N, CA and C of each residue as an Amber inpcrd file, in Angstrom:
protein
   264
  30.5770000 -83.1340000  27.1920000  29.6320000 -81.9220000  27.1090000
  29.3950000 -80.9000000  26.2710000  28.1630000 -81.4520000  25.7630000
  27.3500000 -81.0570000  24.4150000  26.8230000 -79.6490000  24.5840000
  25.8840000 -79.6610000  25.7290000  25.3370000 -78.4470000  25.9130000
  26.0070000 -77.3200000  26.4330000  26.2820000 -76.2310000  25.9450000
  27.3550000 -75.0440000  26.6830000  26.6450000 -73.1960000  26.1310000
  26.6560000 -72.6680000  27.2850000  26.6710000 -70.8800000  26.9220000
  27.6070000 -70.1040000  27.0580000  28.6720000 -69.4740000  26.7370000
  29.4700000 -68.8580000  27.1520000  29.3900000 -67.5100000  26.6500000
  29.5260000 -66.8150000  28.0570000  29.8130000 -65.2080000  27.7900000
  31.4300000 -64.9640000  26.5470000  31.6450000 -64.5590000  25.9120000
  32.9720000 -64.3910000  25.6720000  33.3690000 -63.0090000  25.4730000
  32.9630000 -62.4030000  26.3820000  33.2900000 -60.4550000  26.9380000
  35.2180000 -60.8790000  27.5550000  36.0570000 -60.0420000  27.3400000
  37.3970000 -60.1110000  27.6570000  36.8900000 -60.1340000  29.7120000
  38.6810000 -60.0670000  29.7060000  38.6890000 -60.6270000  31.2920000
  38.5330000 -59.0340000  31.8770000  38.5440000 -58.4790000  32.0110000
  38.9650000 -57.2070000  32.3470000  38.2780000 -57.1300000  33.2230000
  38.4150000 -56.1300000  35.0470000  37.6250000 -56.2830000  36.1730000
  36.5570000 -55.8850000  35.5750000  34.9830000 -56.1670000  36.0910000
  34.1570000 -55.8740000  35.8790000  33.1650000 -55.8860000  36.9310000
  32.7770000 -54.6480000  37.5660000  32.1280000 -54.3660000  38.5480000
  31.0560000 -55.4300000  39.0290000  30.2900000 -55.3330000  37.8000000
  29.3270000 -56.4610000  37.9220000  29.1380000 -57.9500000  37.7780000
  28.5730000 -58.5620000  38.2840000  28.5730000 -60.2510000  38.1190000
  27.5540000 -60.5750000  36.9370000  28.4950000 -61.5670000  36.3330000
  27.8340000 -62.2570000  35.4760000  27.5980000 -63.7180000  34.9590000
  27.1300000 -64.0870000  34.2820000  27.1360000 -65.2960000  33.7740000
  28.1820000 -65.9000000  32.5240000  29.3610000 -66.6010000  32.9380000
  29.9690000 -66.8160000  32.1610000  29.9120000 -67.9950000  31.2000000
  29.5070000 -69.0720000  31.8900000  29.2550000 -70.2080000  30.9850000
  27.9950000 -71.5830000  32.5090000  27.8220000 -72.1250000  31.1100000
  26.7450000 -73.0900000  31.5780000  26.8720000 -74.4440000  30.7710000
  27.4530000 -75.5500000  31.7030000  27.9080000 -76.5010000  30.9160000
  27.0500000 -78.6700000  31.0920000  27.0070000 -78.7970000  30.3900000
  26.3530000 -79.9070000  30.9530000  27.4960000 -80.9460000  31.5030000
  26.9850000 -81.8020000  32.8310000  28.0100000 -82.3780000  33.7760000
  27.3820000 -83.6360000  34.0570000  28.2850000 -84.4620000  34.8690000
  27.8200000 -85.6150000  35.4030000  27.4170000 -85.1300000  36.6950000
  26.5520000 -86.1020000  37.0890000  25.5500000 -85.7480000  38.1230000
  26.6180000 -85.9990000  39.8370000  26.0820000 -85.5320000  40.6060000
  27.1700000 -85.6160000  41.6030000  27.5110000 -87.0710000  42.0760000
  28.0210000 -87.1890000  42.5340000  27.9920000 -88.7260000  43.7550000
  26.7920000 -89.1810000  43.9830000  26.1920000 -90.2400000  43.7350000
  25.4500000 -90.4340000  44.7340000  24.2080000 -90.5240000  43.9690000
  24.1880000 -89.7640000  43.1110000  23.0060000 -89.5250000  42.4640000
  23.2230000 -89.9570000  40.7420000  22.3710000 -90.7400000  40.7990000
  22.3490000 -91.2080000  38.8230000  21.5760000 -91.3290000  38.0470000
  20.3690000 -90.0300000  38.8080000  19.1990000 -89.6040000  37.5290000
  19.4710000 -88.2410000  37.4930000  18.7500000 -88.0600000  36.1030000
  18.4900000 -86.4500000  35.5080000  19.8570000 -85.6810000  35.3100000
  19.5350000 -84.9560000  34.5840000  20.3220000 -84.1960000  33.5770000
  20.9330000 -82.7160000  34.9500000  22.5020000 -82.8780000  34.5800000
  22.7890000 -81.7490000  35.6740000  23.9220000 -80.9280000  34.8540000
  23.3590000 -79.8240000  35.0060000  24.8210000 -78.5950000  34.2860000
  25.5570000 -78.1490000  36.1980000  26.5170000 -77.7760000  35.3370000
  27.9070000 -76.8110000  35.7250000  27.5360000 -75.0950000  35.5700000
  27.6140000 -74.1940000  36.5100000  27.4900000 -73.1880000  36.1270000
  28.5540000 -71.9200000  36.5560000  28.8600000 -71.1750000  36.1930000
  29.9070000 -70.4730000  36.8890000  30.0970000 -68.3400000  36.6270000
  29.6490000 -68.4850000  37.3160000  29.3820000 -66.6050000  37.5690000
  30.3470000 -66.1100000  37.6500000  30.9620000 -65.3300000  37.2490000
  32.4250000 -64.0760000  37.5790000  32.1620000 -62.8500000  37.9530000
  33.0280000 -62.4060000  38.5460000  33.1670000 -60.7200000  38.7420000
  34.6890000 -60.3360000  38.9020000  35.3600000 -60.3410000  37.3210000
  37.2010000 -59.6440000  37.3190000  36.9810000 -61.0140000  37.4510000
  38.2360000 -61.2610000  38.5940000  38.6200000 -62.6920000  39.1040000
  38.2820000 -63.7020000  39.7250000  36.5600000 -63.3960000  40.2640000
  35.5360000 -63.9030000  41.4020000  35.3990000 -64.6960000  40.6970000
  34.9230000 -66.2850000  41.3160000  33.9810000 -66.8350000  40.4560000
  33.4890000 -67.5350000  41.1250000  32.1880000 -67.6150000  41.2140000
  31.1440000 -68.6510000  41.5200000  30.8850000 -69.8920000  40.8030000
  30.7360000 -70.8700000  41.6310000  30.7400000 -72.1990000  40.7050000
  29.5560000 -72.8600000  41.4570000  28.4190000 -73.3110000  40.7440000
  27.1360000 -74.1330000  41.3360000  26.6320000 -74.7770000  40.2320000
  26.3720000 -76.3530000  40.7550000  25.5860000 -77.7890000  40.0180000
  24.3380000 -77.5610000  39.8540000  23.4850000 -77.9870000  39.5070000
  21.8190000 -77.9260000  39.4980000  21.5730000 -78.9950000  38.2320000
  20.4060000 -79.5090000  38.9540000  19.8500000 -80.5760000  38.0010000
  18.7160000 -79.7600000  36.8430000  18.2170000 -80.0010000  36.0590000
  17.2390000 -79.5310000  35.1630000  17.6880000 -79.7470000  33.5790000
  17.2070000 -78.3300000  32.8410000  17.1330000 -78.0870000  31.0790000
  18.6400000 -77.1570000  31.4790000  19.0350000 -77.1260000  29.9610000
  19.7730000 -76.2540000  30.2120000  19.2380000 -74.5450000  30.3130000
  18.4050000 -74.5760000  29.6860000  17.3150000 -73.2670000  29.6250000
  16.7920000 -73.1440000  31.3970000  16.6810000 -74.1060000  32.0410000
  16.2660000 -73.6830000  33.5710000  17.1200000 -73.5670000  34.0980000
  18.5750000 -74.1540000  34.1120000  19.6350000 -73.9610000  34.9070000
  20.2660000 -72.8010000  34.2500000  20.2770000 -72.0750000  32.7980000
  20.7200000 -70.5230000  32.5400000  19.8050000 -69.3010000  33.3980000
  18.5270000 -70.0150000  33.3810000  17.4390000 -69.0820000  33.8690000
  17.6830000 -69.0700000  35.7840000  18.4580000 -69.7210000  36.4380000
  18.5200000 -69.6700000  38.0560000  20.0500000 -69.0660000  37.6210000
  20.9170000 -69.6510000  36.8230000  21.8570000 -68.3980000  36.8590000
  22.2250000 -67.3400000  36.7150000  21.4620000 -66.6610000  36.0780000
  20.7090000 -65.3420000  35.5200000  20.4520000 -64.4540000  36.3110000
  18.9440000 -65.2860000  36.8470000  18.0100000 -64.8880000  37.9380000
  19.4980000 -64.7520000  39.4050000  20.2290000 -65.0330000  39.9890000
  21.3920000 -65.4190000  40.2620000  22.2610000 -64.3290000  40.7770000
  22.3640000 -63.7780000  39.4340000  23.1930000 -62.6700000  38.7710000
  22.6720000 -61.4710000  39.5040000  21.0950000 -61.5120000  39.2290000
  19.9400000 -60.2270000  39.7600000  20.4060000 -59.9250000  40.7200000
  20.2800000 -60.8030000  41.3940000  20.3980000 -60.8430000  42.9550000
  21.6180000 -60.1350000  43.7340000  23.0820000 -60.8430000  43.0010000
  24.1530000 -60.6550000  43.7010000  24.2300000 -59.0920000  42.9890000
  23.8680000 -58.7640000  42.1640000  24.1120000 -57.4790000  41.2820000
  23.2240000 -55.8120000  42.4730000  22.0120000 -56.4630000  42.2640000
  21.3290000 -55.8670000  43.1020000  21.7550000 -55.6880000  44.4060000
  22.4110000 -56.4980000  45.0210000  22.4900000 -56.1320000  46.6290000
  23.7330000 -55.2010000  46.4890000  24.6300000 -55.6180000  45.7250000
  25.8960000 -55.1370000  45.4210000  25.2400000 -53.2900000  45.2480000
  24.8140000 -53.0140000  44.4020000  24.0440000 -51.8670000  44.2190000
  23.6540000 -51.2890000  45.3790000  22.7640000 -51.8830000  46.4630000
  22.9000000 -51.3990000  47.5290000  23.7080000 -51.0720000  48.5050000
  24.8450000 -51.5000000  48.2890000  25.7880000 -51.6640000  49.1910000
  25.8040000 -53.0450000  50.2860000  25.4180000 -53.7780000  50.1580000
  25.6920000 -55.1180000  50.6770000  26.8040000 -55.9230000  50.1630000
  27.3650000 -56.9830000  50.9260000  28.3590000 -57.3290000  49.9340000
  28.1010000 -58.8520000  49.8330000  28.3220000 -58.6050000  48.3110000
  28.4210000 -60.2920000  48.1180000  28.5450000 -61.8630000  48.6400000
  29.6470000 -61.5270000  49.8320000  30.1720000 -62.4770000  50.3230000
  29.7110000 -62.4700000  52.0340000  28.8360000 -61.7650000  52.0860000
  28.2030000 -61.5940000  53.2990000  26.3060000 -61.9840000  53.3510000
  25.8290000 -63.0060000  54.4160000  24.3550000 -63.3180000  54.0480000
  23.8910000 -62.1820000  54.1980000  24.1640000 -61.1200000  54.7730000
  23.5340000 -59.6420000  55.2500000  24.2520000 -58.0280000  55.8180000
  24.1340000 -56.8490000  55.2560000  24.6970000 -55.9840000  56.2210000
  24.6360000 -55.8380000  57.5920000  25.6660000 -56.1220000  58.3710000
  25.4190000 -55.5610000  59.5830000  24.3080000 -54.8660000  60.5560000
  23.7000000 -54.7720000  61.3220000  22.5610000 -53.5750000  62.0290000
  23.8050000 -53.1180000  62.8290000  23.7180000 -51.6200000  62.8630000
  24.4480000 -50.7490000  63.7330000  23.1040000 -50.3420000  64.6990000
């Protein structure tokens, strides 16, 4: 795994999500083509892991957009763990 970006901030609890790593990975089983990357998004002890084809730049951009959306939802009072806030 040669291509990698990592956020080296300490692991103290943070209320915001952040991209903590993007690493080149093997493709999923049954797929033999393309470059694949594994990314990790963290918020304190919680982690979201994903895998995506593309370049290091494009996968990092995807993960950062994901983080922006999660943080925007959290700022509006929506749970990052639920599809949408229940209607009253």
